[in-house]
C-alpha positions in Angstrom: -31.0 78.7 -147.9 -28.0 78.5 -146.0 -25.4 81.2 -147.5 -22.0 79.2 -147.1 -21.4 75.7 -146.9 -21.8 73.7 -143.6 -24.3 76.4 -142.0 -26.7 74.8 -139.7 -30.1 75.1 -141.3 -32.7 75.9 -138.5 -36.4 73.8 -138.6 -38.0 76.9 -140.0 -35.4 76.8 -142.8 -36.2 73.6 -144.1 -40.5 73.7 -143.5 -39.7 76.8 -145.9 -37.6 74.9 -148.4 -40.8 72.3 -148.3 -43.0 74.6 -148.7 -41.7 76.8 -151.4 -40.1 74.0 -153.7 -43.7 71.8 -152.8 -41.2 68.9 -151.6 -43.4 68.0 -149.4 -45.8 66.3 -152.3 -42.6 64.6 -154.3 -39.4 65.0 -152.2 -37.5 63.1 -154.6 -38.9 63.9 -157.7 -39.4 61.4 -160.1 -35.9 61.8 -162.1 -34.4 61.2 -159.4 -36.6 58.0 -158.3 -36.3 56.6 -162.2 -32.4 57.2 -162.2 -32.3 55.8 -158.9 -34.1 52.6 -160.2 -32.2 52.3 -162.9 -28.7 52.5 -161.4 -30.2 49.7 -158.7 -30.7 47.3 -162.2 -27.8 48.1 -163.6 -25.4 47.1 -160.4 -28.0 44.0 -160.2 -27.3 43.0 -163.2 -23.7 43.8 -163.8 -23.3 41.6 -160.6 -25.5 38.9 -162.5 -22.9 38.6 -165.4 -20.0 38.7 -163.5 -21.4 36.2 -161.4 -22.1 34.3 -164.7 -18.5 34.4 -166.0 -17.5 33.2 -162.8 -19.3 30.2 -162.9 -19.1 29.5 -166.7 -22.5 30.6 -167.9 -24.1 33.0 -169.6 -26.1 35.4 -167.6 -29.5 35.2 -169.1 -32.8 37.4 -167.8 -34.8 34.6 -167.0 -33.0 32.8 -164.0 -32.1 36.1 -163.1 -36.3 36.5 -162.8 -37.2 33.4 -161.8 -34.7 33.0 -158.5 -36.3 35.4 -156.6 -39.6 34.0 -155.9 -37.9 30.9 -155.4 -35.6 32.9 -153.3 -37.9 34.4 -151.1 -39.8 31.6 -150.3 -36.5 29.5 -149.5 -35.0 32.2 -147.2 -37.6 34.3 -146.2 -39.1 32.4 -143.3 -35.9 31.4 -141.5 -34.5 34.4 -141.7 -37.3 36.3 -140.4 -37.8 33.9 -138.0 -33.7 34.1 -136.8 -34.4 38.2 -136.8 -37.1 38.2 -134.5 -35.9 35.7 -132.1 -31.7 38.1 -132.0 -33.7 41.5 -132.5 -35.8 40.0 -129.2 -32.5 38.6 -127.6 -30.8 42.4 -128.1 -34.2 44.2 -127.0 -34.2 42.3 -124.2 -30.4 43.2 -123.2 -31.0 46.4 -123.6 -34.2 46.1 -121.5 -31.8 45.3 -118.1 -30.5 48.4 -117.4 -27.0 47.7 -118.2 -25.6 50.9 -120.5 -23.4 48.8 -122.5 -25.5 46.2 -123.7 -28.0 49.0 -124.9 -25.2 50.8 -127.0 -24.5 46.8 -128.1 -27.8 46.8 -129.1 -28.1 50.4 -130.6 -25.4 49.1 -133.0 -26.2 45.5 -133.4 -30.0 46.3 -134.9 -29.2 48.1 -138.1 -26.3 44.9 -138.6 -28.5 42.0 -137.9 -31.1 43.7 -140.2 -27.8 43.7 -143.5 -27.2 40.8 -142.5 -30.3 39.1 -142.8 -30.6 41.0 -146.5 -27.4 40.2 -146.9 -28.0 36.2 -146.8 -31.4 36.4 -148.9 -29.4 37.8 -151.4 -26.7 35.1 -151.0 -29.9 32.5 -151.3 -30.5 34.4 -154.7 -27.3 34.0 -156.0 -27.5 30.5 -155.1 -30.6 29.8 -156.7 -30.1 31.9 -160.2 -26.4 30.1 -160.8 -28.0 26.9 -160.2 -30.9 27.6 -162.4 -28.5 28.9 -165.0 -27.3 25.5 -165.1 -30.3 24.2 -165.7 -33.5 25.7 -165.9 -35.9 23.2 -163.1 -39.2 22.0 -165.9 -40.5 19.5 -164.2 -41.7 18.6 -160.6 -38.7 16.6 -159.2 -36.4 18.6 -161.1 -38.2 21.2 -159.2 -38.1 19.9 -155.7 -34.4 18.5 -156.4 -33.2 22.5 -157.4 -35.2 23.7 -154.5 -33.7 21.9 -151.8 -30.1 22.4 -153.3 -30.5 25.6 -153.0 -31.6 25.5 -149.6 -28.8 23.3 -147.8 -26.3 25.0 -149.6 -26.8 27.8 -147.7 -28.0 26.1 -144.1 -25.6 23.5 -144.6 -22.5 25.9 -143.7 -24.1 28.3 -141.2 -20.9 29.3 -140.0 -19.4 29.9 -143.2 -22.0 31.9 -144.8 -22.9 33.4 -141.5 -19.2 35.0 -141.3 -19.3 35.9 -145.0 -22.4 38.1 -144.1 -21.8 39.7 -141.1 -18.1 40.3 -141.8 -19.5 42.0 -144.9 -22.1 44.1 -143.0 -20.3 45.3 -140.3 -16.9 46.8 -143.0 -19.6 48.0 -145.1 -21.1 49.9 -142.4 -17.9 50.9 -140.2 -16.2 52.6 -143.0 -19.5 54.2 -143.9 -20.0 55.4 -140.3 -16.6 55.9 -140.2 -16.6 58.8 -143.4 -19.8 60.4 -141.7 -18.0 61.0 -138.7 -15.0 62.1 -140.5 -17.2 64.8 -142.3 -19.0 65.7 -139.2 -15.7 66.5 -137.4 -14.5 68.5 -140.5 -17.8 70.4 -141.1 -18.6 71.7 -144.6 -16.9 75.2 -144.5 -15.0 74.9 -148.0 -14.8 73.0 -150.9 -11.5 71.1 -150.2 -13.3 69.8 -147.2 -16.3 68.9 -149.6 -14.3 67.6 -152.1 -12.2 65.7 -149.6 -15.8 64.5 -148.5 -17.0 63.4 -151.7 -13.2 61.2 -152.6 -13.5 59.5 -149.5 -17.3 58.8 -150.5 -16.2 57.4 -153.5 -13.6 55.0 -152.1 -16.4 53.8 -149.3 -18.0 52.8 -152.2 -15.3 51.0 -154.5 -14.4 49.1 -151.2 -17.9 48.1 -151.0 -18.4 47.1 -154.8 -15.2 44.8 -154.0 -16.4 42.9 -151.5 -19.8 42.2 -153.4 -18.0 41.4 -155.9 -15.8 39.4 -154.3 -18.8 37.2 -152.5 -20.5 36.9 -156.2 -17.5 35.0 -156.9 -17.1 33.1 -153.9 -20.8 32.2 -154.2 -19.9 30.9 -157.9 -17.3 29.2 -156.8 -18.7 27.3 -154.3 -21.7 26.4 -156.3 -19.4 24.9 -158.6 -18.1 22.8 -155.9 -21.2 21.7 -153.9 -22.3 20.8 -157.9 -19.3 18.3 -158.3 -19.7 17.1 -155.1 -23.3 15.8 -154.6 -22.8 14.4 -158.3 -20.4 11.8 -157.3 -22.4 11.3 -154.1 -25.6 10.4 -156.1 -23.3 8.6 -158.3 -22.0 6.6 -155.6 -26.0 6.1 -154.3 -26.8 4.9 -157.4 -24.0 2.1 -158.1 -24.6 1.0 -153.9 -28.3 0.9 -155.3 -27.8 -1.4 -158.5 -25.6 -3.5 -156.9 -27.6 -4.4 -153.7 -30.4 -4.7 -156.4 -28.0 -7.3 -157.9 -27.6 -8.9 -155.0 
């Protein structure tokens, strides 16, 4: 191991650490993975509780879990096609030989992946909040739920695209900024390490606020969309009834 913080570890040092600590068999260890998964589940459930409260419902486990396969079925195919098309376009531009386009592809590729993942999460949020209001039981109810949840995302590509894109840019930009500062500072003393840890915590707090804001925005959008769709369907029934009488 290096004697001081900030010392550069050679490839031989890393190899010896892996061999002596038997990290090649389990680089993270059981408890690291278990604690990480528990923290992830806690964060996802806390986000669901926040969204359900904003929508006026009580967070339930059944909508939270049943909405996952529904969101994957609705969101994964179009998002995969979109990601493949844009990825091919970015790669084509990078292969043109223009240096700026190569750097653009390097920066845009992770942002694209983060945006696609965020859009899939938004699809899940829209599905689960709709299921929390009324869990579909019959085939017509399931058809209406899937149709409404799909259209709530894809009828507003500019709005939702802006939310997921700028959210991904903000999260990635802040993380890259902190890492750039840490790279320039080095880790030669404890105050620098503490400053780096504080900045990392601040960035995590900003990211949590952005996700919380998106969750609340999704819930409020769903409430407004349900109101609009209810009025439209009531008008359609009224018009159909009048035509039947006529």
